[in-house]
MMTF fields as JSON, N, C-alpha, C and O atoms, coordinates in Angstrom:
{
  "mmtfVersion": "1.0.0",
  "mmtfProducer": "UNKNOWN",
  "numBonds": 455,
  "numAtoms": 456,
  "numGroups": 114,
  "numChains": 1,
  "numModels": 1,
  "chainsPerModel": [1],
  "groupsPerChain": [114],
  "chainIdList": ["A"],
  "bondAtomList": [4, 2, 8, 6, 12, 10, 16, 14, 20, 18, 24, 22, 28, 26, 32, 30, 36, 34, 40, 38, 44, 42, 48, 46, 52, 50, 56, 54, 60, 58, 64, 62, 68, 66, 72, 70, 76, 74, 80, 78, 84, 82, 88, 86, 92, 90, 96, 94, 100, 98, 104, 102, 108, 106, 112, 110, 116, 114, 120, 118, 124, 122, 128, 126, 132, 130, 136, 134, 140, 138, 144, 142, 148, 146, 152, 150, 156, 154, 160, 158, 164, 162, 168, 166, 172, 170, 176, 174, 180, 178, 184, 182, 188, 186, 192, 190, 196, 194, 200, 198, 204, 202, 208, 206, 212, 210, 216, 214, 220, 218, 224, 222, 228, 226, 232, 230, 236, 234, 240, 238, 244, 242, 248, 246, 252, 250, 256, 254, 260, 258, 264, 262, 268, 266, 272, 270, 276, 274, 280, 278, 284, 282, 288, 286, 292, 290, 296, 294, 300, 298, 304, 302, 308, 306, 312, 310, 316, 314, 320, 318, 324, 322, 328, 326, 332, 330, 336, 334, 340, 338, 344, 342, 348, 346, 352, 350, 356, 354, 360, 358, 364, 362, 368, 366, 372, 370, 376, 374, 380, 378, 384, 382, 388, 386, 392, 390, 396, 394, 400, 398, 404, 402, 408, 406, 412, 410, 416, 414, 420, 418, 424, 422, 428, 426, 432, 430, 436, 434, 440, 438, 444, 442, 448, 446, 452, 450],
  "bondOrderList": [1, 1, 1, 1, 1, 1, 1, 1, 1, 1, 1, 1, 1, 1, 1, 1, 1, 1, 1, 1, 1, 1, 1, 1, 1, 1, 1, 1, 1, 1, 1, 1, 1, 1, 1, 1, 1, 1, 1, 1, 1, 1, 1, 1, 1, 1, 1, 1, 1, 1, 1, 1, 1, 1, 1, 1, 1, 1, 1, 1, 1, 1, 1, 1, 1, 1, 1, 1, 1, 1, 1, 1, 1, 1, 1, 1, 1, 1, 1, 1, 1, 1, 1, 1, 1, 1, 1, 1, 1, 1, 1, 1, 1, 1, 1, 1, 1, 1, 1, 1, 1, 1, 1, 1, 1, 1, 1, 1, 1, 1, 1, 1, 1],
  "groupList": [{"groupName": "MET", "atomNameList": ["N", "CA", "C", "O"], "elementList": ["N", "C", "C", "O"], "formalChargeList": [0, 0, 0, 0], "bondAtomList": [1, 0, 2, 1, 3, 2], "bondOrderList": [1, 1, 2], "singleLetterCode": "M", "chemCompType": "L-PEPTIDE LINKING"}, {"groupName": "ILE", "atomNameList": ["N", "CA", "C", "O"], "elementList": ["N", "C", "C", "O"], "formalChargeList": [0, 0, 0, 0], "bondAtomList": [1, 0, 2, 1, 3, 2], "bondOrderList": [1, 1, 2], "singleLetterCode": "I", "chemCompType": "L-PEPTIDE LINKING"}, {"groupName": "SER", "atomNameList": ["N", "CA", "C", "O"], "elementList": ["N", "C", "C", "O"], "formalChargeList": [0, 0, 0, 0], "bondAtomList": [1, 0, 2, 1, 3, 2], "bondOrderList": [1, 1, 2], "singleLetterCode": "S", "chemCompType": "L-PEPTIDE LINKING"}, {"groupName": "ALA", "atomNameList": ["N", "CA", "C", "O"], "elementList": ["N", "C", "C", "O"], "formalChargeList": [0, 0, 0, 0], "bondAtomList": [1, 0, 2, 1, 3, 2], "bondOrderList": [1, 1, 2], "singleLetterCode": "A", "chemCompType": "L-PEPTIDE LINKING"}, {"groupName": "LEU", "atomNameList": ["N", "CA", "C", "O"], "elementList": ["N", "C", "C", "O"], "formalChargeList": [0, 0, 0, 0], "bondAtomList": [1, 0, 2, 1, 3, 2], "bondOrderList": [1, 1, 2], "singleLetterCode": "L", "chemCompType": "L-PEPTIDE LINKING"}, {"groupName": "TYR", "atomNameList": ["N", "CA", "C", "O"], "elementList": ["N", "C", "C", "O"], "formalChargeList": [0, 0, 0, 0], "bondAtomList": [1, 0, 2, 1, 3, 2], "bondOrderList": [1, 1, 2], "singleLetterCode": "Y", "chemCompType": "L-PEPTIDE LINKING"}, {"groupName": "ASP", "atomNameList": ["N", "CA", "C", "O"], "elementList": ["N", "C", "C", "O"], "formalChargeList": [0, 0, 0, 0], "bondAtomList": [1, 0, 2, 1, 3, 2], "bondOrderList": [1, 1, 2], "singleLetterCode": "D", "chemCompType": "L-PEPTIDE LINKING"}, {"groupName": "THR", "atomNameList": ["N", "CA", "C", "O"], "elementList": ["N", "C", "C", "O"], "formalChargeList": [0, 0, 0, 0], "bondAtomList": [1, 0, 2, 1, 3, 2], "bondOrderList": [1, 1, 2], "singleLetterCode": "T", "chemCompType": "L-PEPTIDE LINKING"}, {"groupName": "GLU", "atomNameList": ["N", "CA", "C", "O"], "elementList": ["N", "C", "C", "O"], "formalChargeList": [0, 0, 0, 0], "bondAtomList": [1, 0, 2, 1, 3, 2], "bondOrderList": [1, 1, 2], "singleLetterCode": "E", "chemCompType": "L-PEPTIDE LINKING"}, {"groupName": "CYS", "atomNameList": ["N", "CA", "C", "O"], "elementList": ["N", "C", "C", "O"], "formalChargeList": [0, 0, 0, 0], "bondAtomList": [1, 0, 2, 1, 3, 2], "bondOrderList": [1, 1, 2], "singleLetterCode": "C", "chemCompType": "L-PEPTIDE LINKING"}, {"groupName": "GLY", "atomNameList": ["N", "CA", "C", "O"], "elementList": ["N", "C", "C", "O"], "formalChargeList": [0, 0, 0, 0], "bondAtomList": [1, 0, 2, 1, 3, 2], "bondOrderList": [1, 1, 2], "singleLetterCode": "G", "chemCompType": "PEPTIDE LINKING"}, {"groupName": "PRO", "atomNameList": ["N", "CA", "C", "O"], "elementList": ["N", "C", "C", "O"], "formalChargeList": [0, 0, 0, 0], "bondAtomList": [1, 0, 2, 1, 3, 2], "bondOrderList": [1, 1, 2], "singleLetterCode": "P", "chemCompType": "L-PEPTIDE LINKING"}, {"groupName": "VAL", "atomNameList": ["N", "CA", "C", "O"], "elementList": ["N", "C", "C", "O"], "formalChargeList": [0, 0, 0, 0], "bondAtomList": [1, 0, 2, 1, 3, 2], "bondOrderList": [1, 1, 2], "singleLetterCode": "V", "chemCompType": "L-PEPTIDE LINKING"}, {"groupName": "PHE", "atomNameList": ["N", "CA", "C", "O"], "elementList": ["N", "C", "C", "O"], "formalChargeList": [0, 0, 0, 0], "bondAtomList": [1, 0, 2, 1, 3, 2], "bondOrderList": [1, 1, 2], "singleLetterCode": "F", "chemCompType": "L-PEPTIDE LINKING"}, {"groupName": "ARG", "atomNameList": ["N", "CA", "C", "O"], "elementList": ["N", "C", "C", "O"], "formalChargeList": [0, 0, 0, 0], "bondAtomList": [1, 0, 2, 1, 3, 2], "bondOrderList": [1, 1, 2], "singleLetterCode": "R", "chemCompType": "L-PEPTIDE LINKING"}, {"groupName": "GLN", "atomNameList": ["N", "CA", "C", "O"], "elementList": ["N", "C", "C", "O"], "formalChargeList": [0, 0, 0, 0], "bondAtomList": [1, 0, 2, 1, 3, 2], "bondOrderList": [1, 1, 2], "singleLetterCode": "Q", "chemCompType": "L-PEPTIDE LINKING"}, {"groupName": "ASN", "atomNameList": ["N", "CA", "C", "O"], "elementList": ["N", "C", "C", "O"], "formalChargeList": [0, 0, 0, 0], "bondAtomList": [1, 0, 2, 1, 3, 2], "bondOrderList": [1, 1, 2], "singleLetterCode": "N", "chemCompType": "L-PEPTIDE LINKING"}, {"groupName": "LYS", "atomNameList": ["N", "CA", "C", "O"], "elementList": ["N", "C", "C", "O"], "formalChargeList": [0, 0, 0, 0], "bondAtomList": [1, 0, 2, 1, 3, 2], "bondOrderList": [1, 1, 2], "singleLetterCode": "K", "chemCompType": "L-PEPTIDE LINKING"}, {"groupName": "HIS", "atomNameList": ["N", "CA", "C", "O"], "elementList": ["N", "C", "C", "O"], "formalChargeList": [0, 0, 0, 0], "bondAtomList": [1, 0, 2, 1, 3, 2], "bondOrderList": [1, 1, 2], "singleLetterCode": "H", "chemCompType": "L-PEPTIDE LINKING"}],
  "groupTypeList": [0, 1, 2, 3, 2, 4, 5, 6, 7, 4, 7, 1, 8, 9, 1, 10, 11, 12, 3, 4, 12, 7, 13, 14, 14, 3, 15, 15, 4, 16, 3, 0, 16, 17, 5, 0, 15, 3, 8, 1, 7, 2, 7, 13, 8, 4, 4, 2, 6, 6, 11, 6, 12, 14, 12, 1, 12, 12, 7, 10, 6, 10, 14, 3, 13, 0, 3, 10, 3, 6, 1, 17, 8, 5, 3, 7, 15, 2, 10, 11, 8, 13, 6, 1, 9, 15, 6, 15, 3, 9, 2, 4, 1, 4, 12, 6, 14, 18, 2, 10, 15, 2, 18, 8, 14, 18, 4, 2, 11, 14, 2, 2, 3, 14],
  "groupIdList": [1, 2, 3, 4, 5, 6, 7, 8, 9, 10, 11, 12, 13, 14, 15, 16, 17, 18, 19, 20, 21, 22, 23, 24, 25, 26, 27, 28, 29, 30, 31, 32, 33, 34, 35, 36, 37, 38, 39, 40, 41, 42, 43, 44, 45, 46, 47, 48, 49, 50, 51, 52, 53, 54, 55, 56, 57, 58, 59, 60, 61, 62, 63, 64, 65, 66, 67, 68, 69, 70, 71, 72, 73, 74, 75, 76, 77, 78, 79, 80, 81, 82, 83, 84, 85, 86, 87, 88, 89, 90, 91, 92, 93, 94, 95, 96, 97, 98, 99, 100, 101, 102, 103, 104, 105, 106, 107, 108, 109, 110, 111, 112, 113, 114],
  "secStructList": [7, 7, 7, 4, 4, 4, 7, 1, 1, 3, 3, 3, 3, 3, 3, 6, 6, 3, 3, 3, 3, 3, 3, 7, 7, 4, 4, 4, 6, 6, 7, 5, 7, 2, 2, 2, 2, 2, 2, 2, 2, 2, 2, 2, 2, 2, 2, 2, 2, 7, 6, 6, 7, 7, 3, 3, 3, 3, 3, 3, 1, 6, 6, 7, 1, 7, 7, 1, 5, 7, 2, 2, 2, 2, 6, 6, 1, 7, 2, 2, 2, 2, 2, 2, 2, 2, 2, 2, 2, 6, 3, 3, 3, 3, 3, 7, 6, 6, 6, 7, 7, 3, 3, 3, 3, 3, 7, 7, 6, 6, 1, 7, 7, 7],
  "xCoordList": [127.533, 127.361, 125.886, 125.019, 125.611, 124.253, 123.741, 124.449, 122.509, 121.914, 121.197, 120.296, 121.598, 120.962, 119.547, 118.76, 119.201, 117.863, 116.804, 115.615, 117.218, 116.268, 115.475, 114.441, 115.941, 115.403, 114.853, 115.292, 113.877, 113.278, 113.736, 113.791, 114.063, 114.365, 115.852, 116.239, 116.689, 118.127, 118.864, 118.294, 120.123, 120.963, 122.207, 122.602, 122.803, 124.037, 125.044, 124.747, 126.232, 127.334, 128.512, 128.952, 129.017, 130.163, 131.41, 131.448, 132.418, 133.705, 134.754, 135.151, 135.199, 136.114, 135.435, 134.304, 136.103, 135.522, 134.592, 134.107, 134.337, 133.513, 132.131, 132.011, 131.095, 129.721, 129.217, 129.261, 128.741, 128.173, 126.654, 126.107, 125.976, 124.515, 124.035, 124.423, 123.188, 122.689, 121.179, 120.483, 120.666, 119.223, 118.713, 119.328, 117.578, 117.068, 115.642, 114.793, 115.374, 114.074, 114.333, 113.878, 115.063, 115.507, 114.346, 114.459, 113.233, 112.087, 111.501, 110.884, 111.696, 111.217, 112.38, 112.264, 113.502, 114.72, 115.178, 115.734, 114.926, 115.298, 114.66, 115.206, 113.503, 112.779, 112.407, 111.995, 112.555, 112.355, 110.901, 110.339, 110.305, 108.983, 109.159, 110.284, 108.055, 108.156, 108.817, 109.594, 108.509, 109.071, 110.592, 111.334, 111.038, 112.479, 113.146, 114.246, 112.499, 113.035, 113.275, 114.309, 112.317, 112.458, 113.609, 114.364, 113.738, 114.833, 116.194, 117.165, 116.276, 117.541, 117.91, 119.059, 116.941, 117.197, 117.672, 118.659, 116.98, 117.355, 118.757, 119.552, 119.05, 120.358, 121.476, 122.468, 121.321, 122.381, 122.514, 123.612, 121.412, 121.506, 122.287, 123.166, 121.969, 122.675, 124.155, 125.017, 124.446, 125.839, 126.627, 127.81, 125.984, 126.657, 127.01, 127.989, 126.218, 126.478, 127.465, 127.878, 127.849, 128.759, 130.203, 130.614, 130.982, 132.352, 133.275, 134.343, 132.882, 133.704, 133.542, 134.377, 132.47, 132.217, 132.878, 132.587, 133.77, 134.489, 134.06, 134.196, 133.537, 133.154, 131.838, 131.632, 130.954, 129.704, 129.67, 129.752, 129.548, 129.437, 127.992, 127.465, 127.352, 125.952, 125.873, 126.461, 125.135, 124.967, 123.531, 122.776, 123.17, 121.824, 121.872, 122.731, 120.947, 120.824, 120.19, 119.35, 120.599, 120.006, 120.663, 121.835, 119.887, 120.465, 120.431, 120.878, 119.916, 119.853, 120.308, 120.003, 121.033, 121.386, 120.113, 119.757, 119.425, 118.131, 117.461, 118.033, 116.257, 115.529, 114.96, 114.501, 114.987, 114.402, 113.206, 113.184, 112.212, 111.015, 110.126, 110.091, 109.409, 108.435, 107.181, 106.324, 107.086, 106.022, 104.636, 103.69, 104.507, 103.208, 102.718, 101.535, 103.625, 103.238, 102.953, 101.952, 103.824, 103.654, 102.375, 101.776, 101.95, 100.746, 99.486, 98.48, 99.526, 98.36, 98.309, 97.338, 99.334, 99.39, 98.667, 98.619, 98.101, 97.523, 98.679, 99.82, 98.391, 99.409, 100.137, 101.367, 99.395, 100.064, 100.9, 101.975, 100.405, 101.183, 102.493, 103.544, 102.426, 103.62, 104.611, 105.809, 104.126, 105.005, 105.707, 106.901, 104.978, 105.581, 106.664, 107.75, 106.38, 107.343, 108.593, 109.707, 108.424, 109.57, 110.394, 111.624, 109.721, 110.449, 111.275, 112.4, 110.725, 111.47, 112.658, 113.725, 112.49, 113.565, 114.687, 115.822, 114.392, 115.375, 116.044, 116.727, 115.869, 116.562, 117.82, 117.797, 118.892, 120.183, 120.827, 120.96, 121.222, 121.911, 123.34, 123.585, 124.264, 125.68, 126.235, 125.996, 126.971, 127.545, 129.059, 129.61, 129.71, 131.169, 131.566, 131.333, 132.165, 132.511, 133.554, 133.607, 134.382, 135.43, 134.869, 135.229, 133.981, 133.437, 132.107, 131.706, 131.42, 130.109, 128.994, 127.835, 129.316, 128.309, 127.563, 128.14, 126.274, 125.488, 125.001, 124.779, 124.841, 124.399, 123.308, 123.538, 122.121, 121.028, 120.978, 121.081, 120.818, 120.662, 119.373, 119.055, 118.649, 117.42, 117.659, 118.008, 117.473, 117.774, 116.494, 116.369, 115.556, 114.242, 114.338, 114.912, 113.778, 113.764, 112.83, 112.866, 111.992, 111.041, 111.605, 110.954, 112.802, 113.389, 114.611, 115.129, 115.062, 116.248, 117.485, 117.492, 118.538, 119.806, 120.358, 120.212, 120.996, 121.556, 123.043, 123.687],
  "yCoordList": [98.456, 97.07, 96.824, 97.344, 96.054, 95.771, 94.53, 93.531, 94.61, 93.489, 92.561, 92.985, 91.31, 90.321, 90.02, 89.487, 90.344, 90.055, 90.971, 90.804, 91.934, 92.819, 92.104, 92.608, 90.948, 90.307, 88.908, 88.208, 88.515, 87.187, 86.273, 85.056, 86.847, 86.034, 85.94, 85.288, 86.586, 86.531, 86.822, 87.357, 86.465, 86.797, 87.521, 87.397, 88.272, 88.995, 88.631, 88.671, 88.278, 88.004, 88.84, 88.708, 89.692, 90.52, 89.969, 89.791, 89.707, 89.224, 90.182, 90.105, 91.08, 92.109, 92.943, 93.386, 93.167, 93.989, 93.227, 93.797, 91.946, 91.111, 90.902, 90.484, 91.201, 90.931, 89.732, 89.729, 88.72, 87.53, 87.618, 87.608, 87.703, 87.764, 86.393, 85.932, 85.748, 84.417, 84.459, 84.831, 84.079, 83.985, 82.791, 81.725, 82.952, 81.931, 81.507, 81.463, 81.196, 80.626, 79.296, 79.066, 78.423, 77.158, 76.284, 75.596, 76.304, 75.469, 75.899, 75.095, 77.17, 77.694, 77.891, 78.639, 77.214, 77.345, 78.809, 79.249, 79.542, 80.953, 81.831, 82.872, 81.403, 82.208, 83.545, 83.597, 84.611, 85.955, 86.395, 86.464, 86.693, 87.306, 88.802, 89.272, 89.542, 90.996, 91.311, 92.26, 90.522, 90.752, 90.574, 91.392, 89.496, 89.245, 90.334, 90.777, 90.763, 91.831, 93.092, 93.746, 93.426, 94.608, 94.428, 95.365, 93.226, 92.977, 93.013, 93.497, 92.511, 92.57, 94.031, 94.429, 94.819, 96.238, 96.943, 97.678, 96.725, 97.333, 96.91, 97.733, 95.622, 95.094, 95.769, 96.198, 95.868, 96.458, 97.957, 98.503, 98.628, 100.04, 100.199, 101.055, 99.375, 99.445, 99.096, 99.787, 98.033, 97.623, 98.656, 98.873, 99.285, 100.313, 101.532, 102.222, 101.798, 102.951, 102.647, 103.561, 101.391, 100.995, 101.105, 100.314, 102.059, 102.234, 101.068, 100.94, 100.22, 99.069, 97.895, 96.991, 97.91, 96.828, 97.169, 98.201, 96.295, 96.497, 95.497, 95.766, 94.33, 93.267, 92.661, 92.468, 92.364, 91.677, 90.363, 90.355, 89.258, 87.934, 87.485, 87.54, 87.039, 86.628, 85.137, 84.657, 84.403, 82.966, 82.583, 83.401, 81.349, 80.878, 79.659, 78.791, 79.595, 78.451, 77.287, 77.493, 76.083, 74.904, 74.57, 74.872, 73.938, 73.408, 74.384, 74.035, 75.589, 76.554, 77.931, 78.361, 78.607, 80.001, 80.837, 81.452, 80.861, 81.526, 81.018, 81.077, 80.525, 79.973, 81.057, 80.764, 82.293, 83.401, 83.948, 83.977, 84.382, 84.96, 83.879, 82.746, 84.251, 83.355, 83.384, 84.254, 82.436, 82.422, 82.355, 82.945, 81.648, 81.567, 82.951, 83.259, 83.791, 85.147, 86.007, 86.721, 85.943, 86.783, 86.447, 87.327, 85.191, 84.779, 85.439, 85.534, 85.893, 86.527, 88.032, 88.682, 88.592, 90.04, 90.446, 89.699, 91.662, 92.234, 92.728, 92.799, 93.063, 93.586, 94.801, 94.823, 95.828, 97.005, 96.687, 97.255, 95.786, 95.392, 94.73, 95.005, 93.863, 93.183, 94.2, 94.107, 95.171, 96.191, 97.003, 97.283, 97.382, 98.147, 97.326, 97.835, 96.08, 95.2, 95.044, 95.089, 94.862, 94.712, 95.993, 95.943, 97.136, 98.402, 98.62, 99.113, 98.258, 98.396, 97.454, 97.822, 96.256, 95.261, 95.607, 95.171, 96.379, 96.614, 97.979, 98.38, 98.699, 99.964, 99.719, 99.059, 100.245, 100.053, 101.415, 102.175, 101.726, 102.98, 102.646, 101.954, 103.142, 102.931, 104.173, 105.288, 103.995, 105.126, 104.988, 103.961, 106.031, 106.09, 106.59, 107.754, 105.725, 106.102, 107.211, 107.96, 107.32, 108.343, 109.729, 110.687, 109.846, 111.16, 111.443, 112.599, 110.383, 110.561, 110.706, 110.874, 110.645, 110.784, 109.472, 108.389, 109.589, 108.393, 108.425, 109.489, 107.245, 107.09, 106.036, 104.897, 106.405, 105.429, 104.797, 105.481, 103.468, 102.723, 101.937, 101.372, 101.91, 101.122, 99.919, 100.066, 98.739, 97.5, 96.749, 95.562, 97.425, 96.842, 95.681, 95.825, 94.534, 93.403, 93.645, 92.903, 94.678, 94.955, 95.904, 96.146, 96.444, 97.361, 96.728, 95.724, 97.306, 96.763, 97.057, 97.963, 96.283, 96.461, 97.847, 98.364, 98.434, 99.784, 99.743, 100.783],
  "zCoordList": [161.055, 160.633, 160.35, 161.053, 159.351, 158.91, 159.621, 159.746, 160.081, 160.79, 159.813, 159.089, 159.798, 158.921, 159.373, 158.592, 160.605, 161.112, 160.503, 160.775, 159.686, 159.026, 157.937, 157.499, 157.499, 156.304, 156.565, 157.478, 155.735, 155.824, 154.689, 154.862, 153.527, 152.35, 152.034, 151.064, 152.846, 152.625, 153.926, 154.877, 153.945, 155.097, 154.594, 153.434, 155.498, 155.209, 156.277, 157.471, 155.839, 156.766, 156.291, 155.149, 157.159, 156.82, 157.506, 158.723, 156.692, 157.186, 156.658, 155.495, 157.513, 157.053, 155.98, 156.174, 154.849, 153.789, 152.846, 151.868, 153.127, 152.257, 152.881, 154.032, 152.099, 152.525, 151.734, 150.504, 152.439, 151.813, 151.927, 153.03, 150.786, 150.736, 150.255, 149.181, 151.062, 150.72, 150.592, 151.537, 149.425, 149.227, 150.017, 149.986, 150.739, 151.651, 151.333, 152.223, 150.073, 149.695, 149.013, 147.893, 149.686, 149.083, 148.617, 147.603, 149.347, 148.961, 147.617, 146.917, 147.26, 145.982, 145.009, 144.038, 145.276, 144.467, 144.382, 143.376, 145.469, 145.592, 144.516, 144.151, 144.013, 143.028, 143.667, 144.826, 142.907, 143.451, 143.331, 142.238, 144.492, 144.517, 144.813, 144.982, 144.875, 145.104, 146.441, 146.547, 147.446, 148.781, 148.755, 149.297, 148.118, 148.016, 147.186, 147.515, 146.128, 145.29, 146.117, 145.98, 146.972, 147.835, 148.823, 149.082, 149.369, 150.312, 149.624, 150.205, 148.403, 147.662, 147.391, 147.579, 146.954, 146.694, 147.954, 147.922, 149.054, 150.325, 150.753, 151.205, 150.606, 150.99, 150.219, 150.808, 148.9, 148.097, 148.331, 148.223, 148.648, 149.008, 150.313, 150.41, 151.317, 152.599, 152.444, 152.986, 151.711, 151.534, 150.734, 150.996, 149.769, 148.969, 149.803, 149.518, 150.829, 151.693, 152.814, 153.527, 152.984, 154.059, 153.569, 152.72, 154.076, 153.599, 153.934, 153.337, 154.874, 155.247, 154.277, 154.248, 153.487, 152.529, 151.204, 150.6, 150.76, 149.491, 148.424, 147.231, 148.853, 147.934, 148.419, 149.617, 147.468, 147.793, 147.011, 145.783, 147.743, 147.139, 147.338, 148.45, 146.251, 146.317, 146.019, 145.049, 146.867, 146.691, 147.057, 147.581, 146.779, 147.099, 147.994, 147.833, 148.937, 149.834, 149.062, 148.187, 149.396, 148.762, 147.441, 147.218, 146.563, 145.326, 144.152, 143.06, 144.348, 143.247, 143.707, 144.819, 142.845, 143.136, 143.12, 144.126, 141.978, 141.854, 140.59, 139.502, 140.743, 139.608, 138.696, 137.592, 139.15, 138.383, 139.134, 140.365, 138.376, 138.974, 139.574, 139.095, 140.632, 141.246, 140.366, 140.52, 139.457, 138.45, 139.088, 138.567, 140.204, 140.879, 141.28, 141.133, 141.79, 142.18, 140.955, 140.917, 139.96, 138.781, 138.024, 137.405, 138.065, 137.356, 137.912, 137.209, 139.152, 139.772, 139.533, 139.92, 138.905, 138.701, 137.423, 136.446, 137.458, 136.247, 135.366, 135.823, 134.131, 133.22, 133.782, 133.793, 134.254, 134.818, 136.076, 136.265, 136.923, 138.11, 137.697, 138.276, 136.7, 136.204, 135.646, 135.916, 134.869, 134.285, 135.36, 135.247, 136.4, 137.503, 138.185, 138.459, 138.455, 139.114, 138.256, 138.777, 136.955, 136.052, 135.985, 135.979, 135.935, 135.883, 137.146, 137.073, 138.301, 139.548, 139.586, 140.077, 139.08, 139.113, 138.153, 138.348, 137.123, 136.072, 136.159, 135.217, 137.253, 137.432, 138.232, 139.271, 137.748, 138.392, 138.578, 137.619, 139.789, 140.049, 140.443, 141.432, 139.662, 139.918, 140.587, 140.122, 141.67, 142.392, 142.382, 142.777, 141.927, 141.949, 143.328, 143.653, 144.146, 145.515, 145.578, 146.554, 144.546, 144.559, 144.294, 144.979, 143.298, 142.946, 143.627, 143.762, 144.057, 144.674, 143.654, 144.034, 142.366, 141.323, 141.125, 141.228, 140.839, 140.569, 139.127, 138.551, 138.564, 137.186, 137.173, 137.58, 136.707, 136.657, 135.28, 134.263, 135.261, 134.016, 134.121, 135.168, 133.047, 133.009, 132.119, 130.948, 132.667, 131.969, 131.626, 131.929, 131.004, 130.732, 129.746, 128.667, 130.117, 129.186, 128.01, 127.029, 128.099, 127.031, 125.976, 124.959, 126.2, 125.23, 124.591, 125.081, 123.517, 122.852, 123.667, 124.5, 123.423, 124.15, 123.843, 122.736, 124.854, 124.686, 124.662, 124.528]
}
């Protein structure tokens, strides 16, 4: 079982095979900063490895699901820092639980649709 106390910007509640992930930055309309991005990545990696979890439901605390990027944080980044952050956010690894094979997809907003 995954401990929700591992995180500051989100919580996890597991009810049977359903994992409920709730973003907890309501004062910032759940805008994603680098720290939250890392916690989301970690959460989905942990939940993907848990054989008891069959469904993941994602919601946001407060009046917004997620406003998008935390513009205040991104405004302080240099060009290369921003590019690194975007590349990390846009990598998606899909794992087929039946075959065990993984497939990486890059969803870069700076490239054309694939």
